[in-house]
C-alpha positions, 0 to 999 in steps of 0.5 A: 929559670928566667920568667916571662921569656917566650916558651918553646912550644910543641907543634899542635897536631895538624887540623886539631884545635889543641892548647899548646904545651911547652917542651920543657920538662916538669921539675920534681916538685911539679911532678909531685903536685901536678901528676896526680891531678885529673887530666881533664880538669888540668886541661880546663884550667889551662884553657882558662889561663890561656884566655886570661893571658890574652890567648898567649902561651906561657907564664902569666905575668904577676900571677904568683901563687902559694901552693900546698905541696905537702898537706899541712906541712909545706908550701911553695911559690908558683906562677900560673902558666898557660900550658896544658901540660904544666899550668903551674910553674913551681919554684923548687927554691921557694919552699916554706913551712907556712902558707903565709910565708909562701904568700908573702914571697909571692907578693914580694916577687910580683912587686920586685918584678913590677908585674901585674896580671894582664888585662884581657882587653889588650 
């Protein structure tokens, strides 16, 4: 997956103020983590991420995180994403056995790409 490219979004219903959602389906890791979460809280998170991302949809540059995928056993690297259906992009190829390893990889990825979290005053 190439990050920070323009994500294809669905068209919101006419007359509705709805946060968009990408047309790209969730991978298996995302399904296992996101599917069981409270839909209203996920939507609230997506709205906050949309604001953080300067009111733009898609992946947030520099916002890499370590996410627990199996309690106490497995962590992966993810990227915050302004998308109501998928507020986290989880990288299936970046799975680790400790949170520290995942955090270190998230920092390495951010530095490698030279990204920083966007400033809201742009």
